TORKOL-4160 file (C-alpha; in steps of 0.2 Angstrom, whole numbers, padded with zeros to 4 digits, m for minus):
100
<pt num="1" X="0746" Y="1397" Z="m0438"/>
<pt num="2" X="0735" Y="1413" Z="m0440"/>
<pt num="3" X="0724" Y="1418" Z="m0426"/>
<pt num="4" X="0706" Y="1421" Z="m0433"/>
<pt num="5" X="0700" Y="1438" Z="m0434"/>
<pt num="6" X="0685" Y="1442" Z="m0422"/>
<pt num="7" X="0676" Y="1459" Z="m0424"/>
<pt num="8" X="0663" Y="1464" Z="m0411"/>
<pt num="9" X="0653" Y="1480" Z="m0412"/>
<pt num="10" X="0646" Y="1489" Z="m0397"/>
<pt num="11" X="0642" Y="1506" Z="m0390"/>
<pt num="12" X="0654" Y="1515" Z="m0377"/>
<pt num="13" X="0646" Y="1524" Z="m0362"/>
<pt num="14" X="0649" Y="1540" Z="m0371"/>
<pt num="15" X="0638" Y="1534" Z="m0386"/>
<pt num="16" X="0652" Y="1531" Z="m0398"/>
<pt num="17" X="0652" Y="1516" Z="m0408"/>
<pt num="18" X="0666" Y="1504" Z="m0404"/>
<pt num="19" X="0673" Y="1490" Z="m0415"/>
<pt num="20" X="0684" Y="1478" Z="m0405"/>
<pt num="21" X="0696" Y="1468" Z="m0416"/>
<pt num="22" X="0704" Y="1452" Z="m0409"/>
<pt num="23" X="0717" Y="1442" Z="m0419"/>
<pt num="24" X="0728" Y="1445" Z="m0434"/>
<pt num="25" X="0723" Y="1457" Z="m0448"/>
<pt num="26" X="0731" Y="1452" Z="m0465"/>
<pt num="27" X="0726" Y="1451" Z="m0483"/>
<pt num="28" X="0716" Y="1436" Z="m0480"/>
<pt num="29" X="0703" Y="1445" Z="m0469"/>
<pt num="30" X="0704" Y="1464" Z="m0473"/>
<pt num="31" X="0687" Y="1463" Z="m0483"/>
<pt num="32" X="0679" Y="1458" Z="m0467"/>
<pt num="33" X="0687" Y="1472" Z="m0458"/>
<pt num="34" X="0682" Y="1485" Z="m0471"/>
<pt num="35" X="0664" Y="1479" Z="m0472"/>
<pt num="36" X="0663" Y="1481" Z="m0453"/>
<pt num="37" X="0670" Y="1499" Z="m0454"/>
<pt num="38" X="0660" Y="1504" Z="m0469"/>
<pt num="39" X="0643" Y="1498" Z="m0462"/>
<pt num="40" X="0644" Y="1509" Z="m0446"/>
<pt num="41" X="0640" Y="1527" Z="m0448"/>
<pt num="42" X="0648" Y="1542" Z="m0440"/>
<pt num="43" X="0664" Y="1542" Z="m0429"/>
<pt num="44" X="0671" Y="1525" Z="m0425"/>
<pt num="45" X="0683" Y="1520" Z="m0411"/>
<pt num="46" X="0693" Y="1504" Z="m0416"/>
<pt num="47" X="0700" Y="1494" Z="m0402"/>
<pt num="48" X="0716" Y="1485" Z="m0408"/>
<pt num="49" X="0723" Y="1481" Z="m0391"/>
<pt num="50" X="0720" Y="1462" Z="m0395"/>
<pt num="51" X="0727" Y="1463" Z="m0412"/>
<pt num="52" X="0743" Y="1452" Z="m0413"/>
<pt num="53" X="0748" Y="1456" Z="m0431"/>
<pt num="54" X="0744" Y="1470" Z="m0443"/>
<pt num="55" X="0750" Y="1470" Z="m0461"/>
<pt num="56" X="0750" Y="1483" Z="m0475"/>
<pt num="57" X="0733" Y="1477" Z="m0481"/>
<pt num="58" X="0726" Y="1480" Z="m0464"/>
<pt num="59" X="0734" Y="1497" Z="m0463"/>
<pt num="60" X="0727" Y="1502" Z="m0480"/>
<pt num="61" X="0709" Y="1498" Z="m0474"/>
<pt num="62" X="0713" Y="1509" Z="m0459"/>
<pt num="63" X="0720" Y="1523" Z="m0470"/>
<pt num="64" X="0705" Y="1523" Z="m0480"/>
<pt num="65" X="0694" Y="1528" Z="m0465"/>
<pt num="66" X="0707" Y="1538" Z="m0455"/>
<pt num="67" X="0696" Y="1553" Z="m0457"/>
<pt num="68" X="0682" Y="1545" Z="m0446"/>
<pt num="69" X="0691" Y="1533" Z="m0434"/>
<pt num="70" X="0700" Y="1534" Z="m0418"/>
<pt num="71" X="0712" Y="1519" Z="m0413"/>
<pt num="72" X="0716" Y="1511" Z="m0397"/>
<pt num="73" X="0732" Y="1502" Z="m0398"/>
<pt num="74" X="0746" Y="1494" Z="m0387"/>
<pt num="75" X="0764" Y="1500" Z="m0388"/>
<pt num="76" X="0767" Y="1484" Z="m0398"/>
<pt num="77" X="0758" Y="1492" Z="m0413"/>
<pt num="78" X="0767" Y="1509" Z="m0411"/>
<pt num="79" X="0781" Y="1506" Z="m0424"/>
<pt num="80" X="0768" Y="1500" Z="m0437"/>
<pt num="81" X="0756" Y="1515" Z="m0434"/>
<pt num="82" X="0770" Y="1528" Z="m0432"/>
<pt num="83" X="0781" Y="1523" Z="m0447"/>
<pt num="84" X="0766" Y="1521" Z="m0458"/>
<pt num="85" X="0760" Y="1538" Z="m0454"/>
<pt num="86" X="0743" Y="1532" Z="m0448"/>
<pt num="87" X="0746" Y="1539" Z="m0431"/>
<pt num="88" X="0749" Y="1556" Z="m0439"/>
<pt num="89" X="0732" Y="1556" Z="m0448"/>
<pt num="90" X="0720" Y="1549" Z="m0434"/>
<pt num="91" X="0720" Y="1550" Z="m0415"/>
<pt num="92" X="0728" Y="1534" Z="m0407"/>
<pt num="93" X="0726" Y="1531" Z="m0389"/>
<pt num="94" X="0738" Y="1520" Z="m0378"/>
<pt num="95" X="0754" Y="1522" Z="m0388"/>
<pt num="96" X="0769" Y="1526" Z="m0378"/>
<pt num="97" X="0776" Y="1543" Z="m0382"/>
<pt num="98" X="0794" Y="1550" Z="m0381"/>
<pt num="99" X="0789" Y="1560" Z="m0365"/>
<pt num="100" X="0784" Y="1543" Z="m0356"/>
């Protein structure tokens, strides 16, 4: 069973806009994610630490906005973000690196 997608917009102490994403990101809900990203202005930090699944449709949305987003992710998403090349296009916090 798919975990519903929950999106919460807030402001970090440093003033940056934070979009917290919870659940699974797949082709059934990428329009919701895209709308949330597109309706915020300026730089955006997206917290993916509670994302359990991210498919290619979700990656496509993130790629589209890679010039203005930063991601916070768990090591579980590291293979997807690294192999897809998204980690090379935007800042990703929380991923294990080879030096770790």
